[in-house]
C-alpha positions as CSV (number, residue, x, y, z in Angstrom):
1,X,1.9,-2.2,-12.2
2,X,4.8,-1.3,-13.0
3,X,7.5,-2.5,-10.2
4,X,11.2,-2.3,-9.7
5,X,12.0,-4.7,-13.1
6,X,9.4,-2.5,-15.3
7,X,10.9,0.8,-14.1
8,X,14.6,-0.4,-13.7
9,X,13.9,-1.8,-17.4
10,X,12.7,1.6,-19.1
11,X,15.9,3.5,-17.5
12,X,17.9,1.3,-18.8
13,X,16.4,1.6,-22.1
14,X,16.5,5.1,-22.3
15,X,19.9,5.9,-20.7
16,X,21.3,3.0,-23.3
17,X,19.3,3.4,-26.2
18,X,17.0,0.7,-27.6
19,X,16.1,1.3,-30.8
20,X,16.3,5.1,-30.1
21,X,19.3,7.6,-29.5
22,X,20.3,7.1,-25.6
23,X,18.8,10.6,-23.6
24,X,21.7,11.4,-21.5
25,X,23.0,14.6,-23.5
26,X,19.8,16.0,-24.6
27,X,18.7,19.3,-24.2
28,X,14.8,19.4,-23.5
29,X,13.5,22.2,-25.5
30,X,10.1,22.0,-24.7
31,X,7.1,20.8,-22.9
32,X,3.3,19.9,-23.1
33,X,0.7,18.0,-21.6
34,X,-3.2,17.7,-21.7
35,X,-3.6,16.4,-18.6
36,X,-2.1,19.3,-16.4
37,X,-2.6,17.3,-13.1
38,X,0.3,15.2,-14.5
39,X,2.4,17.8,-13.0
40,X,2.4,17.0,-9.2
41,X,5.3,19.9,-8.6
42,X,5.9,22.6,-8.5
43,X,3.0,24.8,-10.5
44,X,2.3,23.9,-14.0
45,X,3.1,27.1,-15.0
46,X,6.5,27.3,-13.4
47,X,7.0,23.8,-14.4
48,X,6.8,25.1,-17.9
49,X,9.8,27.6,-17.2
50,X,12.1,26.0,-15.1
51,X,12.1,22.5,-17.5
52,X,12.7,24.3,-20.6
53,X,16.3,24.3,-22.1
54,X,17.5,21.8,-19.5
55,X,19.9,19.3,-20.6
56,X,19.2,15.5,-19.2
57,X,22.8,14.4,-17.4
58,X,21.3,10.7,-16.6
59,X,18.7,8.6,-15.7
60,X,18.3,6.3,-12.8
61,X,16.3,4.4,-10.5
62,X,14.8,4.8,-7.2
63,X,11.9,2.7,-5.8
64,X,9.5,3.0,-8.4
65,X,10.7,6.5,-9.4
66,X,12.1,7.5,-12.6
67,X,15.1,9.7,-11.7
68,X,16.1,12.2,-14.2
69,X,19.2,14.2,-13.1
70,X,19.2,17.5,-14.9
71,X,22.2,19.9,-15.5
72,X,20.0,22.2,-13.0
73,X,17.3,20.4,-10.5
74,X,15.9,16.8,-11.0
75,X,13.2,15.5,-12.9
76,X,11.1,12.9,-11.3
77,X,8.7,10.9,-13.0
78,X,6.2,8.0,-11.0
79,X,4.1,6.2,-13.3
80,X,1.4,4.5,-10.8
81,X,-0.9,2.1,-12.2
82,X,-1.2,2.6,-15.8
83,X,2.0,4.6,-16.9
84,X,4.6,4.2,-19.4
85,X,7.6,6.1,-20.9
86,X,9.5,5.9,-24.3
87,X,11.4,7.8,-27.3
88,X,9.0,8.6,-30.2
89,X,9.8,10.7,-33.3
90,X,8.4,14.1,-33.3
91,X,6.6,13.9,-36.5
92,X,5.1,10.5,-35.4
93,X,1.3,10.9,-34.9
94,X,0.3,10.6,-30.7
95,X,-1.1,7.5,-29.4
96,X,-4.3,8.6,-27.6
97,X,-2.7,8.1,-23.7
98,X,0.5,10.1,-24.6
99,X,-0.9,12.9,-22.2
100,X,2.7,14.4,-21.9
101,X,5.4,15.4,-23.9
102,X,9.4,16.5,-23.2
103,X,10.2,17.6,-26.7
104,X,14.2,16.7,-27.1
105,X,16.7,18.7,-29.4
106,X,17.5,15.8,-31.6
107,X,14.1,15.6,-33.0
108,X,12.6,12.8,-30.5
109,X,9.8,13.3,-27.8
110,X,10.1,11.6,-24.5
111,X,6.5,10.4,-24.4
112,X,4.4,9.8,-21.1
113,X,2.0,7.6,-22.0
114,X,-1.1,7.2,-19.1
115,X,-4.0,5.2,-19.6
116,X,-5.6,6.2,-16.1
117,X,-4.0,9.8,-15.5
118,X,-2.8,8.4,-12.3
119,X,1.1,9.1,-13.1
120,X,2.9,12.2,-12.0
121,X,5.9,14.2,-13.1
122,X,7.9,16.7,-10.7
123,X,10.8,18.9,-10.7
124,X,12.7,19.7,-6.9
125,X,15.9,21.4,-6.3
126,X,16.3,18.4,-3.8
127,X,14.8,15.5,-4.7
128,X,15.3,13.9,-1.4
129,X,12.6,16.0,-0.5
130,X,10.6,12.8,-2.5
131,X,13.1,9.7,-2.4
132,X,14.0,10.1,1.4
133,X,10.7,9.3,2.5
134,X,11.5,5.8,0.4
135,X,13.1,2.3,2.6
136,X,16.1,0.9,1.3
137,X,16.6,-0.3,-1.6
138,X,16.3,-4.0,-1.8
139,X,18.9,-4.6,-4.3
140,X,21.3,-2.9,-2.8
141,X,24.7,-4.0,-2.1
142,X,24.3,-3.0,1.5
143,X,20.9,-3.9,2.1
144,X,22.0,-7.1,4.2
145,X,19.7,-9.7,5.6
146,X,20.4,-7.8,9.9
147,X,18.8,-5.3,8.1
148,X,16.0,-6.5,6.9
149,X,15.2,-8.9,10.3
150,X,15.9,-6.0,12.5
151,X,13.3,-3.5,10.0
152,X,10.9,-6.8,10.2
153,X,11.0,-7.3,14.1
154,X,10.3,-3.8,14.8
155,X,6.9,-3.6,13.5
156,X,4.2,-5.5,14.2
157,X,2.0,-6.4,10.3
158,X,1.4,-8.9,8.3
159,X,4.0,-9.3,5.2
160,X,2.5,-8.6,2.6
161,X,0.9,-5.0,3.3
162,X,4.3,-4.2,4.6
163,X,6.4,-5.2,1.9
164,X,4.4,-2.9,-0.4
165,X,4.5,-0.4,2.1
166,X,7.3,2.1,0.0
167,X,8.6,3.7,3.7
168,X,9.5,0.4,4.6
169,X,11.5,-1.4,1.1
170,X,11.1,0.3,-2.2
171,X,10.3,-0.4,-5.5
172,X,8.0,-4.1,-4.4
173,X,4.5,-4.1,-5.8
174,X,1.8,-6.7,-5.6
175,X,3.6,-9.1,-8.4
176,X,7.4,-9.2,-7.0
177,X,5.6,-9.6,-3.1
178,X,3.4,-12.7,-4.3
179,X,6.4,-14.2,-6.0
180,X,9.0,-13.7,-3.3
181,X,6.7,-14.7,-0.6
182,X,6.2,-17.9,-2.4
183,X,9.5,-19.0,-3.0
184,X,10.1,-18.1,0.8
185,X,7.3,-20.0,1.7
186,X,5.6,-17.3,4.0
187,X,2.1,-17.2,4.1
188,X,1.1,-13.3,3.1
189,X,-0.5,-13.1,6.7
190,X,2.2,-14.0,8.7
191,X,3.1,-10.9,11.4
192,X,6.4,-9.7,10.6
193,X,8.0,-9.8,14.3
194,X,6.9,-13.5,14.5
195,X,9.9,-14.4,11.3
196,X,12.9,-16.5,12.4
197,X,16.3,-15.5,11.2
198,X,16.1,-18.4,9.0
199,X,12.6,-17.8,7.5
200,X,14.7,-13.8,7.3
201,X,17.0,-14.9,5.9
202,X,15.1,-17.4,3.5
203,X,12.9,-14.0,2.8
204,X,15.5,-11.3,1.7
205,X,16.8,-14.0,-0.5
206,X,13.6,-14.5,-2.4
207,X,13.1,-11.0,-2.5
208,X,16.5,-10.4,-4.6
209,X,15.9,-13.0,-6.7
210,X,12.8,-12.3,-7.7
211,X,13.8,-9.2,-8.6
212,X,16.8,-10.1,-10.3
213,X,14.8,-12.3,-12.2
214,X,12.2,-9.7,-13.2
215,X,15.0,-7.3,-14.5
216,X,16.6,-10.2,-16.5
217,X,13.3,-10.7,-18.5
218,X,12.6,-6.7,-18.8
219,X,10.2,-6.9,-16.5
220,X,6.2,-8.2,-16.8
221,X,4.0,-7.5,-19.4
222,X,0.3,-8.5,-18.5
223,X,-1.6,-5.4,-20.0
224,X,-1.4,-2.7,-22.0
225,X,0.4,-0.8,-19.3
226,X,4.1,-1.9,-20.3
227,X,5.3,-4.0,-23.2
228,X,8.0,-6.1,-24.1
229,X,8.8,-7.7,-21.2
230,X,8.7,-11.8,-20.8
231,X,8.8,-12.3,-16.9
232,X,4.9,-12.9,-17.3
233,X,6.0,-16.7,-18.8
234,X,8.0,-17.1,-15.5
235,X,5.4,-16.5,-12.3
236,X,5.2,-18.8,-9.9
237,X,1.9,-17.6,-8.2
238,X,0.9,-14.4,-9.5
239,X,-2.2,-14.7,-11.8
240,X,-1.7,-18.0,-11.3
241,X,-4.8,-19.3,-9.8
242,X,-6.1,-23.3,-10.1
243,X,-2.5,-23.8,-11.3
244,X,-0.7,-26.4,-9.6
245,X,2.0,-25.3,-7.5
246,X,5.7,-25.6,-8.9
247,X,7.2,-26.9,-5.7
248,X,4.5,-29.3,-4.6
249,X,1.4,-29.6,-7.4
250,X,-1.4,-27.7,-5.0
251,X,-3.7,-25.6,-6.7
252,X,-2.4,-21.9,-6.1
253,X,-4.9,-20.1,-4.5
254,X,-6.6,-16.7,-4.8
255,X,-7.1,-14.3,-1.4
256,X,-7.8,-10.5,-0.9
257,X,-4.7,-8.9,1.6
258,X,-5.3,-5.4,2.5
259,X,-6.8,-4.4,-0.5
260,X,-4.8,-6.4,-3.3
261,X,-5.5,-9.6,-5.3
262,X,-2.9,-11.8,-3.6
263,X,-1.9,-15.5,-4.9
264,X,0.1,-18.0,-2.8
265,X,0.3,-22.0,-2.4
266,X,-1.9,-23.0,0.8
267,X,0.4,-26.0,1.1
268,X,3.8,-24.1,1.2
269,X,3.1,-21.2,2.3
270,X,0.5,-22.6,5.9
271,X,-1.7,-19.7,7.4
272,X,-1.2,-21.4,10.0
273,X,2.7,-20.7,10.5
274,X,4.0,-19.5,14.3
């Protein structure tokens, strides 16, 4: 958390305005942080100098990164485990988790709230230094099931850890991987190179539909991190341990795969698949 739908929702709200002024066209007057480790690149001193007076041209998303093209360079923000990004009037008191602030020229702040302090802000002349390491965007029009088939068959890994690998496919995390695998009827430990053409197509469709549904509901709000989403009321398996499967009524089970809590239906997603 947050994953692709939550990051997409934040980017849309900042770009279009949702109870606050849209951020494109605003100038960054100053920058401050009480957690210097938030700044990943360049050094804190250089970041302070280079970010001042820069104009925010747009707000985009790439994988789980928020991408802010500036009039010079590009600001990247990764929310990691507990980050959130929102606008607030400068005169409003800071929340206790508001560690990093960008003061804008219209009397508002772009505030990076991060309870666990794992998030990062970075400034690059060429953002592809970072973004170029990411896999394809699963919702991109040119991302086809044939492309996914080639990617899966080139690897010999369990499906869930592979789908969580951001260099394989950008934006999926624990929630939407569990949801997509259940919808596709595939066990989380199924070998990627064992999928048939029909199974790959089903997985491709399920990934896209799960993410699109998440975006439709403005992401999932399951703890203090990200608020305003409603997808948590539409989970198929995630956090549904002991509840009946929506397809067959079998109790949803929880296991651990690659160190991550994993939810699945033992009937609809049998482990004995080839």
